[in-house]
N, C-alpha and C positions, 0 to 999 in steps of 0.2 A: 504494500500499500504506500502511496506517496505520502510523505510527511512534510510538515511545515513548522519551522521554528518561529517563535514569537520574538524576533529580533528587534521589532520596533516598539516593544513595550506596550502593545495594545491593551493588555489586560489592565495595567495601571491606568491607562488613558480612559478606558471605559468606566473605571470605578470612580473617576473624578469629574467626568463630563458626560453629557448625554451621548448616546450612540450616534455615530454619523449617519446622515441620510445615505442609504446604500442602494445601489442599483446592481441587481444580479441579471446578467445579460447572456443569452445564448445566441450565438451567431452561427450561420451555416445555411446550406441549401439541401433540404431533405430529398431533392430529386436525384442527387448523385451519391447514393450509398453512404459511406462513412462521412461525407461532407456534412451530413445532417446531425452529427454528434452533439453539437452545442445546443441546437433546438430541442433534441430529444432529452438532453439533460435538464433543461429548465422545465420541460413538460413533466419529467419524472419528479422533479422537486415540487412542482405545483400539486401533483397528485398526492404526494406523501406528507407534505408539511404545510402548516398554516404559518404565515409570516407576519410579524408585527407591523404596525403602521409606518415605521421608519424605513421599511424595506420595499422596494419595487422590483417585481420579477417581470422580465420581458423577453419575449421571443423576438430577437432583433433580425432574424433571417439574413438577408443580404442587403439591408437598407442603407448601409454605408453612412454617408453624411446626414441622412435623415435622422440619425440617432444622436446628432450633435447636442440638441437642446436637452435630451434626456441625460447625457453624460455631464453637461454643464450643471445640471440641477443636483447632482449627487456629490457626496464628499468621500465616498468609498465605492470602489467598482470591483465587482467580481465577474469574470468572463469565462464561460465555457466555450471551447472551440476544438475543432480538429486541427492538430498542429504537426507540421512536418519537422520533427526533431531529428530525423535520421535514426530513429530507434527501431526496435522490433515492433511489428504491428500490435496494437493494443496496449503498449506501455504508456503509463500516465506520468506526467511531470508538471510540477507547479513552478510558475515563474512569478516573482514578486516585484512590486514597486518599479523602480527605475530599470530593472532588468526586463520589464515588459517593453518591447520596442515601441517608442512613441513618436517616431519620426521616419520620414522616407529616406531610402538609400541604404538601409542596413540589410543584412541577409534576411530573406523572407523566411520567417518561422511559421506564421499562421497562414492557412490557406485562404484567409480573408483579410490578411494584414494590410494590403494596399488600402482598402476602404477604412479599416479600423485605425490604421496609423494616421490617416488623414483626420479622422474624428478626434483622436487624442491630441495630435499636433495642433489642430485648429482650436480646440478647447483651451489648450495651454497658452496659445498666442492671445487668446481673449481673456486670460487671467485665471483660468481654472487651475487650482492647486489641490489635488486629492490628498486626503490623509492616508489613503491606502489603495493599492491596486493589486489584484491577484488574478492571474491567468491559469485556469485549470484546463490543461490540454491533453489530448490523447492522440497517439500516433495512429493514423488510419491504415487500413489494409487495402481497401478498394475505393477508388474515386471515379472510375470510368463506367460504372454500371448505371446508365440513365433509367430512372424509375425504381432503382433498387433500394433496399433498406440497409440498416446497419449490419455489418458482418458480425457473427457471434462473438469473436474475440474483442471487438470494440464495444458491442452492446453490453458485454459482461462488466464493463467499467462504469456503467451508468450509476449504479448505486454507490460505488466508491467515490465517484466525482461529486455526487450529491452530498455525501458525508463530508467531504472536504469543504464544500461551500457552507454547510451547516456549522461545522467547527469554526470556520472563519467568522461567520455571523455572530457566534457566541463570543469569540475573542473581541469583536467590535462592540459587544455589550447588548446585542439584540437577544431576544428570547423566542426562538422558533418553537412551535408546538407540533408534534406529530399528529396527523389526522387519525382518529380512532373510528374505524368502521364506517367511514363516510367518504364520498367523493367530493371534490371541489364543487361549489355551487355553480361555477361557470368554467368552461374549458379555457385554457390559455390561448388557444388558437382554434381555427375552424375544425369541427369534429372530423370532417372528411380527410384532413391531413394529419390527424393524430397518428401516432406510430401504429397502434393496433389496427385502425381502419385502413391506413395507407398500405401497410405491408400485406394485410390479409386480402385486400382488394386488387393486388397487382395481377394482371393477366400473365399467363405463361409465355415463354419465349416463342412458342409456336403461334400464339394468338396475337402477340404484339412484338414487332421487330425491335431489337434493342439498338440497332446501329443506324437506322434511317427508315425511309418509307420503302417497303419492299416492292412497291409497284414500279419504282424507278431504278432499283439497284442493278438490274440485268439489261438495261437499255444500252445499245451501242450508240456512238456519236451519230447524230443525224436521224435517229429513230424517234418516233413519237409514241407516247404511251396510250 
């Protein structure tokens, strides 16, 4: 399991001041297999935990700079994402504070980092100074399967990633509560793209071509369909 040291003294901070306004953000594209890890992680968190008023949970998808005002409004930021660490598929690693790349031109770590870097860089140019940032990233196994779901080795990390986020929220002074025998009153995103519905409803490879429109794949130059 990934571990996190309290090197910033957040426990002491939480004891003497109100918990920071915290944004828990999942980014990714559920259409491309393990690319959807961040979105599925916030979905799992929403299903299992009730969060206090000072915490905002958001499916950020691939919105990029449209997330700017949400980032500017928070004092602490926790991000779930599929991250290309160059590790074995399914390995999870936590990146903290200034180690979370917040500017363009560095080696690409996150599969969404171009947009997310721009959000962080723009927010900081406008004066945003977070008390805390944490990236919870998992190394993907498959990214080229259009319409595919999480691979088992990546999906197996969802609960661990959620636990890391809950532990961080507690360090910040928040008090999450586990849901007891009830589902959330509202889904985090459209029910049709929830993991259960999305993966269960996927047609077979025979029914839906994975690489393009089968009607045009065998045409020769000059032929008409």
